[in-house]
C-alpha positions as a printed Julia matrix, in Angstrom:
90×3 Matrix{Float64}:
  11.98   12.98   -2.66
   8.39   11.73   -3.84
   5.41   12.73   -1.67
   4.13    8.99   -0.64
   2.99    8.87    3.1
   1.64    6.36    5.17
  -1.86    5.2     3.81
  -1.79    6.26    0.71
  -2.6     3.37   -2.48
   0.2     3.18   -4.75
   1.34    1.36   -8.16
   4.53   -0.31   -8.38
   6.71    0.78  -11.26
   9.44   -1.54  -11.48
   9.96   -5.18  -10.37
   8.02   -8.24  -10.84
   4.73   -6.19   -8.83
   4.81   -3.7   -11.89
   1.69   -2.4   -12.19
   0.11   -3.47   -9.26
  -1.47   -1.59   -6.79
  -0.83   -1.65   -2.76
  -1.14   -0.15    0.22
   2.09    1.75    2.18
   2.09    0.46    6.0
   5.02    1.91    6.8
   8.08    4.37    5.17
  11.52    4.09    6.8
  14.54    5.66    5.13
  13.2     5.84    1.81
  12.0     2.5     1.75
   8.02    1.73    1.73
   6.26   -1.09    3.53
   3.57   -2.65    1.19
   0.55   -4.99    1.6
  -2.39   -5.97   -1.06
  -4.21   -8.38    0.43
  -3.13  -11.27   -2.59
   0.76  -11.76   -3.1
   1.5    -9.11   -0.02
  -0.03   -9.97    3.1
  -0.91   -7.67    6.01
   1.47  -10.44    7.91
   4.6    -9.83    5.94
   4.43   -6.71    4.0
   6.97   -6.26    0.93
  10.19   -3.75    1.21
  10.02   -1.65   -1.81
  11.88    1.56   -3.03
  10.06    4.65   -3.22
  11.66    5.62   -6.56
   9.85    2.76   -7.8
   6.27    3.56   -6.68
   3.69    6.29   -7.81
   1.08    8.03   -5.43
  -2.55    6.9    -7.52
  -4.3    10.08   -7.59
  -6.8    10.87   -4.59
  -6.65    7.43   -3.47
  -5.58    7.25    0.19
  -6.41    4.76    2.77
  -5.2     6.17    6.19
  -7.42    4.59    8.68
  -6.8     1.35    7.47
  -3.22    1.56    7.27
  -3.06    2.88   10.75
  -5.24   -0.01   12.29
  -2.69   -2.7    10.51
   0.69   -0.65   12.1
  -1.37   -1.02   15.38
  -1.88   -4.7    15.24
  -5.96   -4.62   15.01
  -7.47   -7.12   13.12
  -7.8    -5.73    9.55
  -7.99   -9.34    7.02
  -6.42   -9.81    3.43
  -9.35  -10.01    2.1
 -10.81   -6.46    3.6
  -7.83   -5.12    2.62
  -8.13   -6.08   -1.08
 -11.78   -4.91   -1.28
 -10.34   -2.11    0.15
  -7.75   -1.18   -2.96
 -10.15   -1.71   -5.32
 -12.92    0.26   -3.93
  -9.77    3.37   -3.74
  -8.76    2.62   -7.1
 -12.13    2.9    -9.0
 -12.85    5.98   -7.28
 -10.36    7.57   -9.48
């Protein structure tokens, strides 16, 4: 099983969103709920099999993912910038 957890920035390896980066906001039974603020907005996450995701080395946004899950205001623009910053740090 993968070592993907809530708050990880991941890269899709299959499907129409292949090679795009996302934030994992929840994991339920081998399926991750992912958002990116562009095509997958905070209000409507995509379900993606964890087998089709790889963890971006060292990129984690656990506190941001927890805010989204709790329903706190977290805009899509802010999410896009946060993912971009997390990827740049690698």
